FIFI-740870 format. One record per residue (C-alpha): x, y, z; residue in three letters. Coordinates in steps of 0.05 Angstrom, whole numbers, padded with zeros to 5 digits. Layout:
REM residues N
{c1: X c2: Y c3: Z residu: ALA}
...
END
This chain:
REM residues 349
{c1: 00000 c2: 00000 c3: 00000 residu: MET}
{c1: 00025 c2: 00070 c3: -00018 residu: SER}
{c1: 00014 c2: 00139 c3: 00014 residu: VAL}
{c1: -00006 c2: 00196 c3: -00032 residu: TYR}
{c1: -00002 c2: 00271 c3: -00022 residu: GLN}
{c1: -00055 c2: 00321 c3: -00044 residu: LEU}
{c1: -00070 c2: 00395 c3: -00038 residu: ASN}
{c1: -00137 c2: 00401 c3: -00001 residu: PRO}
{c1: -00148 c2: 00471 c3: -00029 residu: LEU}
{c1: -00143 c2: 00448 c3: -00101 residu: GLU}
{c1: -00164 c2: 00375 c3: -00103 residu: ASP}
{c1: -00240 c2: 00373 c3: -00109 residu: HIS}
{c1: -00241 c2: 00304 c3: -00077 residu: ARG}
{c1: -00222 c2: 00333 c3: -00010 residu: TRP}
{c1: -00283 c2: 00379 c3: -00007 residu: HIS}
{c1: -00329 c2: 00321 c3: -00026 residu: GLU}
{c1: -00296 c2: 00274 c3: 00024 residu: PHE}
{c1: -00301 c2: 00324 c3: 00082 residu: VAL}
{c1: -00373 c2: 00341 c3: 00065 residu: ASP}
{c1: -00394 c2: 00267 c3: 00067 residu: GLN}
{c1: -00351 c2: 00241 c3: 00124 residu: HIS}
{c1: -00390 c2: 00234 c3: 00190 residu: PRO}
{c1: -00329 c2: 00253 c3: 00233 residu: ASN}
{c1: -00308 c2: 00315 c3: 00195 residu: SER}
{c1: -00311 c2: 00384 c3: 00227 residu: SER}
{c1: -00306 c2: 00456 c3: 00206 residu: ILE}
{c1: -00231 c2: 00449 c3: 00217 residu: PHE}
{c1: -00224 c2: 00400 c3: 00159 residu: HIS}
{c1: -00258 c2: 00445 c3: 00109 residu: THR}
{c1: -00223 c2: 00482 c3: 00052 residu: PRO}
{c1: -00251 c2: 00548 c3: 00080 residu: GLY}
{c1: -00215 c2: 00539 c3: 00147 residu: TRP}
{c1: -00151 c2: 00516 c3: 00113 residu: LEU}
{c1: -00153 c2: 00576 c3: 00066 residu: GLU}
{c1: -00161 c2: 00624 c3: 00124 residu: ALA}
{c1: -00100 c2: 00592 c3: 00157 residu: LEU}
{c1: -00060 c2: 00599 c3: 00093 residu: ARG}
{c1: -00079 c2: 00671 c3: 00081 residu: ARG}
{c1: -00068 c2: 00693 c3: 00152 residu: SER}
{c1: -00005 c2: 00656 c3: 00172 residu: TYR}
{c1: 00026 c2: 00629 c3: 00108 residu: GLY}
{c1: 00016 c2: 00557 c3: 00129 residu: TYR}
{c1: 00016 c2: 00506 c3: 00072 residu: GLU}
{c1: -00043 c2: 00458 c3: 00077 residu: PRO}
{c1: -00028 c2: 00386 c3: 00057 residu: ILE}
{c1: -00065 c2: 00320 c3: 00062 residu: ALA}
{c1: -00043 c2: 00248 c3: 00060 residu: TYR}
{c1: -00084 c2: 00187 c3: 00040 residu: THR}
{c1: -00077 c2: 00115 c3: 00018 residu: THR}
{c1: -00127 c2: 00128 c3: -00038 residu: THR}
{c1: -00093 c2: 00130 c3: -00107 residu: PRO}
{c1: -00102 c2: 00192 c3: -00151 residu: PRO}
{c1: -00165 c2: 00194 c3: -00192 residu: GLY}
{c1: -00207 c2: 00153 c3: -00142 residu: ARG}
{c1: -00256 c2: 00178 c3: -00090 residu: ASP}
{c1: -00221 c2: 00188 c3: -00023 residu: LEU}
{c1: -00234 c2: 00137 c3: 00030 residu: THR}
{c1: -00188 c2: 00165 c3: 00084 residu: ASN}
{c1: -00145 c2: 00226 c3: 00097 residu: GLY}
{c1: -00100 c2: 00262 c3: 00146 residu: LEU}
{c1: -00096 c2: 00338 c3: 00137 residu: VAL}
{c1: -00039 c2: 00381 c3: 00163 residu: PHE}
{c1: -00010 c2: 00450 c3: 00158 residu: CYS}
{c1: 00065 c2: 00453 c3: 00145 residu: ARG}
{c1: 00090 c2: 00507 c3: 00192 residu: VAL}
{c1: 00158 c2: 00537 c3: 00174 residu: ARG}
{c1: 00185 c2: 00584 c3: 00227 residu: SER}
{c1: 00253 c2: 00611 c3: 00243 residu: TRP}
{c1: 00230 c2: 00618 c3: 00315 residu: LEU}
{c1: 00196 c2: 00551 c3: 00328 residu: SER}
{c1: 00222 c2: 00507 c3: 00274 residu: GLY}
{c1: 00193 c2: 00463 c3: 00218 residu: LEU}
{c1: 00134 c2: 00420 c3: 00239 residu: ARG}
{c1: 00069 c2: 00389 c3: 00216 residu: MET}
{c1: 00006 c2: 00405 c3: 00256 residu: VAL}
{c1: -00064 c2: 00378 c3: 00247 residu: SER}
{c1: -00086 c2: 00434 c3: 00254 residu: LEU}
{c1: -00059 c2: 00500 c3: 00280 residu: PRO}
{c1: -00109 c2: 00543 c3: 00319 residu: PHE}
{c1: -00161 c2: 00487 c3: 00313 residu: SER}
{c1: -00191 c2: 00457 c3: 00376 residu: ASP}
{c1: -00192 c2: 00388 c3: 00346 residu: HIS}
{c1: -00182 c2: 00354 c3: 00278 residu: CYS}
{c1: -00201 c2: 00281 c3: 00278 residu: GLN}
{c1: -00159 c2: 00238 c3: 00230 residu: PRO}
{c1: -00209 c2: 00214 c3: 00180 residu: LEU}
{c1: -00186 c2: 00142 c3: 00179 residu: ILE}
{c1: -00235 c2: 00085 c3: 00187 residu: ASP}
{c1: -00190 c2: 00024 c3: 00183 residu: HIS}
{c1: -00130 c2: 00005 c3: 00228 residu: PRO}
{c1: -00091 c2: -00021 c3: 00168 residu: LYS}
{c1: -00095 c2: 00047 c3: 00134 residu: ASN}
{c1: -00077 c2: 00082 c3: 00199 residu: ALA}
{c1: -00016 c2: 00039 c3: 00209 residu: ALA}
{c1: 00007 c2: 00053 c3: 00137 residu: GLU}
{c1: -00002 c2: 00128 c3: 00145 residu: LEU}
{c1: 00031 c2: 00132 c3: 00213 residu: PHE}
{c1: 00091 c2: 00091 c3: 00190 residu: ALA}
{c1: 00099 c2: 00137 c3: 00130 residu: TRP}
{c1: 00095 c2: 00199 c3: 00174 residu: LEU}
{c1: 00146 c2: 00171 c3: 00222 residu: LYS}
{c1: 00195 c2: 00159 c3: 00164 residu: ASP}
{c1: 00180 c2: 00227 c3: 00133 residu: SER}
{c1: 00193 c2: 00264 c3: 00198 residu: ARG}
{c1: 00262 c2: 00233 c3: 00202 residu: ARG}
{c1: 00279 c2: 00243 c3: 00129 residu: ARG}
{c1: 00253 c2: 00315 c3: 00124 residu: GLN}
{c1: 00276 c2: 00334 c3: 00194 residu: GLN}
{c1: 00209 c2: 00360 c3: 00219 residu: TRP}
{c1: 00215 c2: 00379 c3: 00292 residu: LYS}
{c1: 00151 c2: 00342 c3: 00306 residu: TYR}
{c1: 00084 c2: 00320 c3: 00278 residu: ILE}
{c1: 00022 c2: 00335 c3: 00320 residu: GLU}
{c1: -00048 c2: 00306 c3: 00316 residu: LEU}
{c1: -00109 c2: 00333 c3: 00352 residu: ARG}
{c1: -00160 c2: 00277 c3: 00351 residu: PRO}
{c1: -00229 c2: 00294 c3: 00376 residu: ALA}
{c1: -00244 c2: 00225 c3: 00404 residu: PHE}
{c1: -00212 c2: 00201 c3: 00468 residu: ALA}
{c1: -00188 c2: 00129 c3: 00473 residu: GLY}
{c1: -00185 c2: 00119 c3: 00397 residu: ASN}
{c1: -00155 c2: 00051 c3: 00386 residu: SER}
{c1: -00122 c2: 00074 c3: 00322 residu: LEU}
{c1: -00072 c2: 00113 c3: 00364 residu: PHE}
{c1: -00069 c2: 00072 c3: 00428 residu: GLU}
{c1: -00048 c2: 00008 c3: 00393 residu: SER}
{c1: 00003 c2: 00044 c3: 00349 residu: ASP}
{c1: 00050 c2: 00073 c3: 00402 residu: GLY}
{c1: 00081 c2: 00120 c3: 00350 residu: THR}
{c1: 00048 c2: 00183 c3: 00377 residu: PHE}
{c1: 00055 c2: 00204 c3: 00450 residu: LEU}
{c1: 00006 c2: 00246 c3: 00489 residu: GLN}
{c1: 00026 c2: 00318 c3: 00502 residu: THR}
{c1: -00026 c2: 00370 c3: 00520 residu: GLU}
{c1: -00094 c2: 00352 c3: 00550 residu: SER}
{c1: -00159 c2: 00391 c3: 00550 residu: TYR}
{c1: -00233 c2: 00381 c3: 00558 residu: LEU}
{c1: -00280 c2: 00386 c3: 00498 residu: LEU}
{c1: -00351 c2: 00407 c3: 00516 residu: HIS}
{c1: -00412 c2: 00396 c3: 00473 residu: THR}
{c1: -00485 c2: 00411 c3: 00486 residu: LEU}
{c1: -00541 c2: 00367 c3: 00459 residu: ASP}
{c1: -00591 c2: 00412 c3: 00424 residu: LEU}
{c1: -00643 c2: 00359 c3: 00407 residu: ARG}
{c1: -00690 c2: 00376 c3: 00466 residu: PRO}
{c1: -00739 c2: 00433 c3: 00455 residu: ASP}
{c1: -00721 c2: 00504 c3: 00476 residu: LEU}
{c1: -00761 c2: 00503 c3: 00540 residu: ASP}
{c1: -00728 c2: 00438 c3: 00563 residu: SER}
{c1: -00660 c2: 00465 c3: 00546 residu: LEU}
{c1: -00672 c2: 00530 c3: 00584 residu: PHE}
{c1: -00695 c2: 00495 c3: 00647 residu: HIS}
{c1: -00632 c2: 00452 c3: 00646 residu: ARG}
{c1: -00588 c2: 00514 c3: 00651 residu: PHE}
{c1: -00562 c2: 00532 c3: 00720 residu: ASP}
{c1: -00614 c2: 00578 c3: 00750 residu: LYS}
{c1: -00566 c2: 00626 c3: 00784 residu: SER}
{c1: -00507 c2: 00628 c3: 00734 residu: CYS}
{c1: -00545 c2: 00624 c3: 00669 residu: ILE}
{c1: -00621 c2: 00633 c3: 00673 residu: GLN}
{c1: -00617 c2: 00693 c3: 00719 residu: ARG}
{c1: -00565 c2: 00727 c3: 00676 residu: LYS}
{c1: -00605 c2: 00717 c3: 00612 residu: ILE}
{c1: -00665 c2: 00748 c3: 00645 residu: ARG}
{c1: -00621 c2: 00805 c3: 00670 residu: ARG}
{c1: -00596 c2: 00819 c3: 00600 residu: ALA}
{c1: -00668 c2: 00820 c3: 00575 residu: GLU}
{c1: -00689 c2: 00869 c3: 00630 residu: ARG}
{c1: -00629 c2: 00913 c3: 00612 residu: GLU}
{c1: -00654 c2: 00911 c3: 00540 residu: GLN}
{c1: -00587 c2: 00894 c3: 00511 residu: LEU}
{c1: -00584 c2: 00906 c3: 00437 residu: VAL}
{c1: -00568 c2: 00844 c3: 00396 residu: TYR}
{c1: -00533 c2: 00847 c3: 00329 residu: GLU}
{c1: -00506 c2: 00792 c3: 00284 residu: GLU}
{c1: -00469 c2: 00788 c3: 00217 residu: GLY}
{c1: -00400 c2: 00795 c3: 00188 residu: CYS}
{c1: -00397 c2: 00870 c3: 00172 residu: SER}
{c1: -00335 c2: 00911 c3: 00184 residu: GLU}
{c1: -00372 c2: 00950 c3: 00239 residu: SER}
{c1: -00389 c2: 00886 c3: 00277 residu: LEU}
{c1: -00318 c2: 00860 c3: 00267 residu: LEU}
{c1: -00292 c2: 00926 c3: 00296 residu: ALA}
{c1: -00336 c2: 00918 c3: 00358 residu: LYS}
{c1: -00316 c2: 00846 c3: 00366 residu: PHE}
{c1: -00242 c2: 00860 c3: 00359 residu: TYR}
{c1: -00242 c2: 00918 c3: 00408 residu: SER}
{c1: -00273 c2: 00871 c3: 00460 residu: LEU}
{c1: -00224 c2: 00816 c3: 00441 residu: LEU}
{c1: -00164 c2: 00862 c3: 00455 residu: VAL}
{c1: -00194 c2: 00878 c3: 00524 residu: LEU}
{c1: -00204 c2: 00805 c3: 00540 residu: THR}
{c1: -00137 c2: 00781 c3: 00516 residu: ARG}
{c1: -00102 c2: 00835 c3: 00556 residu: ARG}
{c1: -00142 c2: 00813 c3: 00617 residu: ARG}
{c1: -00116 c2: 00742 c3: 00605 residu: HIS}
{c1: -00044 c2: 00767 c3: 00594 residu: GLY}
{c1: -00038 c2: 00745 c3: 00522 residu: VAL}
{c1: -00037 c2: 00783 c3: 00455 residu: PRO}
{c1: -00099 c2: 00782 c3: 00410 residu: PRO}
{c1: -00100 c2: 00743 c3: 00346 residu: GLN}
{c1: -00086 c2: 00787 c3: 00285 residu: PRO}
{c1: -00146 c2: 00825 c3: 00257 residu: LEU}
{c1: -00129 c2: 00796 c3: 00189 residu: ALA}
{c1: -00144 c2: 00726 c3: 00216 residu: TRP}
{c1: -00216 c2: 00744 c3: 00230 residu: PHE}
{c1: -00224 c2: 00780 c3: 00164 residu: ARG}
{c1: -00197 c2: 00719 c3: 00127 residu: ASN}
{c1: -00240 c2: 00673 c3: 00168 residu: LEU}
{c1: -00304 c2: 00710 c3: 00153 residu: THR}
{c1: -00286 c2: 00714 c3: 00079 residu: ALA}
{c1: -00268 c2: 00640 c3: 00073 residu: SER}
{c1: -00326 c2: 00610 c3: 00113 residu: CYS}
{c1: -00378 c2: 00653 c3: 00077 residu: ASN}
{c1: -00448 c2: 00650 c3: 00106 residu: ASP}
{c1: -00430 c2: 00597 c3: 00158 residu: ASN}
{c1: -00397 c2: 00646 c3: 00206 residu: ILE}
{c1: -00430 c2: 00698 c3: 00250 residu: LEU}
{c1: -00405 c2: 00752 c3: 00296 residu: ILE}
{c1: -00456 c2: 00764 c3: 00351 residu: ARG}
{c1: -00452 c2: 00828 c3: 00392 residu: VAL}
{c1: -00491 c2: 00851 c3: 00453 residu: ALA}
{c1: -00491 c2: 00925 c3: 00470 residu: SER}
{c1: -00519 c2: 00970 c3: 00524 residu: LYS}
{c1: -00542 c2: 01028 c3: 00483 residu: GLY}
{c1: -00483 c2: 01045 c3: 00438 residu: ASP}
{c1: -00433 c2: 01009 c3: 00483 residu: GLN}
{c1: -00412 c2: 00938 c3: 00462 residu: PRO}
{c1: -00408 c2: 00895 c3: 00524 residu: VAL}
{c1: -00398 c2: 00824 c3: 00497 residu: ALA}
{c1: -00387 c2: 00787 c3: 00432 residu: ALA}
{c1: -00379 c2: 00716 c3: 00407 residu: ILE}
{c1: -00360 c2: 00685 c3: 00341 residu: LEU}
{c1: -00396 c2: 00622 c3: 00319 residu: THR}
{c1: -00389 c2: 00577 c3: 00258 residu: ILE}
{c1: -00441 c2: 00530 c3: 00229 residu: LEU}
{c1: -00418 c2: 00464 c3: 00199 residu: HIS}
{c1: -00468 c2: 00411 c3: 00179 residu: LYS}
{c1: -00508 c2: 00395 c3: 00242 residu: GLY}
{c1: -00461 c2: 00429 c3: 00291 residu: THR}
{c1: -00455 c2: 00500 c3: 00315 residu: LEU}
{c1: -00384 c2: 00516 c3: 00338 residu: ILE}
{c1: -00368 c2: 00569 c3: 00390 residu: TYR}
{c1: -00298 c2: 00592 c3: 00371 residu: LYS}
{c1: -00284 c2: 00659 c3: 00404 residu: TYR}
{c1: -00315 c2: 00700 c3: 00459 residu: GLY}
{c1: -00298 c2: 00767 c3: 00491 residu: CYS}
{c1: -00327 c2: 00820 c3: 00536 residu: SER}
{c1: -00317 c2: 00885 c3: 00573 residu: ASP}
{c1: -00309 c2: 00861 c3: 00645 residu: ALA}
{c1: -00339 c2: 00924 c3: 00675 residu: GLN}
{c1: -00406 c2: 00905 c3: 00643 residu: PHE}
{c1: -00405 c2: 00830 c3: 00657 residu: ASN}
{c1: -00459 c2: 00838 c3: 00709 residu: ASN}
{c1: -00508 c2: 00854 c3: 00653 residu: LEU}
{c1: -00506 c2: 00782 c3: 00628 residu: GLY}
{c1: -00482 c2: 00797 c3: 00558 residu: GLY}
{c1: -00445 c2: 00732 c3: 00545 residu: THR}
{c1: -00501 c2: 00685 c3: 00569 residu: PRO}
{c1: -00550 c2: 00728 c3: 00529 residu: PHE}
{c1: -00509 c2: 00716 c3: 00466 residu: LEU}
{c1: -00502 c2: 00642 c3: 00479 residu: PHE}
{c1: -00578 c2: 00637 c3: 00487 residu: TRP}
{c1: -00588 c2: 00675 c3: 00422 residu: LYS}
{c1: -00540 c2: 00628 c3: 00387 residu: ALA}
{c1: -00577 c2: 00567 c3: 00415 residu: ILE}
{c1: -00645 c2: 00594 c3: 00393 residu: GLN}
{c1: -00617 c2: 00608 c3: 00323 residu: ASP}
{c1: -00587 c2: 00538 c3: 00320 residu: ALA}
{c1: -00653 c2: 00506 c3: 00339 residu: LYS}
{c1: -00689 c2: 00545 c3: 00284 residu: ASN}
{c1: -00639 c2: 00517 c3: 00234 residu: LYS}
{c1: -00646 c2: 00445 c3: 00257 residu: GLY}
{c1: -00577 c2: 00442 c3: 00288 residu: VAL}
{c1: -00569 c2: 00384 c3: 00338 residu: THR}
{c1: -00503 c2: 00399 c3: 00373 residu: GLN}
{c1: -00467 c2: 00460 c3: 00402 residu: TYR}
{c1: -00391 c2: 00451 c3: 00404 residu: ASP}
{c1: -00367 c2: 00496 c3: 00460 residu: LEU}
{c1: -00294 c2: 00483 c3: 00445 residu: GLY}
{c1: -00235 c2: 00462 c3: 00487 residu: ARG}
{c1: -00219 c2: 00484 c3: 00558 residu: SER}
{c1: -00153 c2: 00478 c3: 00594 residu: GLU}
{c1: -00157 c2: 00427 c3: 00650 residu: ILE}
{c1: -00138 c2: 00479 c3: 00703 residu: GLU}
{c1: -00187 c2: 00532 c3: 00677 residu: ASN}
{c1: -00241 c2: 00514 c3: 00727 residu: PHE}
{c1: -00280 c2: 00578 c3: 00714 residu: GLY}
{c1: -00288 c2: 00564 c3: 00640 residu: LEU}
{c1: -00305 c2: 00491 c3: 00652 residu: ILE}
{c1: -00357 c2: 00510 c3: 00703 residu: SER}
{c1: -00387 c2: 00561 c3: 00655 residu: PHE}
{c1: -00396 c2: 00508 c3: 00601 residu: LYS}
{c1: -00423 c2: 00456 c3: 00649 residu: GLU}
{c1: -00474 c2: 00507 c3: 00675 residu: ASN}
{c1: -00506 c2: 00503 c3: 00606 residu: TRP}
{c1: -00513 c2: 00428 c3: 00613 residu: GLY}
{c1: -00454 c2: 00413 c3: 00566 residu: ALA}
{c1: -00416 c2: 00348 c3: 00574 residu: LYS}
{c1: -00340 c2: 00346 c3: 00573 residu: GLY}
{c1: -00296 c2: 00291 c3: 00545 residu: ILE}
{c1: -00219 c2: 00287 c3: 00547 residu: PRO}
{c1: -00185 c2: 00320 c3: 00488 residu: LEU}
{c1: -00113 c2: 00295 c3: 00483 residu: ASN}
{c1: -00063 c2: 00320 c3: 00432 residu: TYR}
{c1: -00012 c2: 00271 c3: 00406 residu: LEU}
{c1: 00058 c2: 00284 c3: 00381 residu: ARG}
{c1: 00111 c2: 00246 c3: 00342 residu: LEU}
{c1: 00178 c2: 00279 c3: 00357 residu: ALA}
{c1: 00252 c2: 00265 c3: 00357 residu: GLY}
{c1: 00303 c2: 00281 c3: 00410 residu: ALA}
{c1: 00294 c2: 00355 c3: 00396 residu: GLN}
{c1: 00221 c2: 00355 c3: 00419 residu: ALA}
{c1: 00195 c2: 00422 c3: 00445 residu: VAL}
{c1: 00186 c2: 00426 c3: 00520 residu: HIS}
{c1: 00136 c2: 00473 c3: 00553 residu: PRO}
{c1: 00161 c2: 00538 c3: 00582 residu: HIS}
{c1: 00169 c2: 00540 c3: 00656 residu: SER}
{c1: 00116 c2: 00573 c3: 00698 residu: ASP}
{c1: 00158 c2: 00634 c3: 00714 residu: TRP}
{c1: 00168 c2: 00649 c3: 00640 residu: VAL}
{c1: 00093 c2: 00644 c3: 00628 residu: THR}
{c1: 00078 c2: 00690 c3: 00687 residu: ARG}
{c1: 00130 c2: 00741 c3: 00664 residu: LEU}
{c1: 00103 c2: 00741 c3: 00593 residu: ALA}
{c1: 00031 c2: 00751 c3: 00618 residu: LYS}
{c1: 00053 c2: 00808 c3: 00662 residu: ASN}
{c1: 00087 c2: 00843 c3: 00604 residu: ILE}
{c1: 00029 c2: 00833 c3: 00556 residu: PHE}
{c1: -00022 c2: 00858 c3: 00606 residu: SER}
{c1: 00016 c2: 00924 c3: 00611 residu: ARG}
{c1: 00027 c2: 00937 c3: 00537 residu: MET}
{c1: -00011 c2: 00993 c3: 00501 residu: PRO}
{c1: -00063 c2: 00968 c3: 00451 residu: ASP}
{c1: -00022 c2: 00984 c3: 00389 residu: THR}
{c1: 00039 c2: 00946 c3: 00415 residu: LEU}
{c1: -00003 c2: 00888 c3: 00441 residu: LEU}
{c1: -00038 c2: 00878 c3: 00374 residu: THR}
{c1: 00028 c2: 00885 c3: 00337 residu: ALA}
{c1: 00058 c2: 00832 c3: 00382 residu: THR}
{c1: 00001 c2: 00785 c3: 00365 residu: GLY}
{c1: 00010 c2: 00797 c3: 00291 residu: LYS}
{c1: 00084 c2: 00780 c3: 00297 residu: LEU}
{c1: 00079 c2: 00720 c3: 00343 residu: LEU}
{c1: 00018 c2: 00679 c3: 00323 residu: TYR}
{c1: 00046 c2: 00651 c3: 00258 residu: ARG}
{c1: 00103 c2: 00621 c3: 00299 residu: HIS}
{c1: 00060 c2: 00587 c3: 00352 residu: ILE}
{c1: 00006 c2: 00551 c3: 00311 residu: GLY}
END
């Protein structure tokens, strides 16, 4: 059996394969890959055991990341919460993994990283080629119950009360992908990322994302009068709504803007027949974010990233380096903070 390489942005088979595969996500789509290419210069590439000219039956998609700062590596996929390898047979998995292992050594990639969505996948456990690195929780909310049933499952104090508070405050709701909404979203994102001690993603990333994903992406903004107080960005893919980014002005958090937007997104999803709300990954130690998602009734499963690396594998920074960086970022003026994000993000995908 041979392994073949294809360009998922140019080979029409990839779009058809992703559209039909039950385990595909927004992160497999040509739109997402195109946004990564435009924003960060990453080269999308896919591998399969299917010969050219035939309908794809399996595939592993990566971005080739070339960086003078962080080295040459293959990631599936940068800035993507998860990207399930679309392989249905252990024999094909073994062939692809053996080929990747040999290619990493020959082409001197620093490492190859996979981000499978399913915990305990026997394709990886039995192989032993990839070792677990980072671990997260992936939360999803079942949207099949009716709206009344969903609402009454939300935590009364943390969710229901805040939604009602937002309604009493008559928060203004807007949705779309216009430049004005993007500007409101990004101003709140800069505030939020500063609060967390990290730079914001480049504005170009969000412009490219909205352009590449067409009508499937929405920026949702809640305002008190003319003052934006919270915003989220969601993407629709097949039967799943994906929450990808959220931000707020902390001085107005008591108005319930973020829960209000989540509820609006859920109502919209129900009207479109969507059955699942993907709330994204959470760091294991981020108890506040995990609690927020569980207060909606979302269920979390382990999300473990896997890495094939040589002796030069990257090791995490020590805690003191992380704390120092967060302290510096939290004190930067907006222009310098956003410029730092524009410079750094292409190296850390």
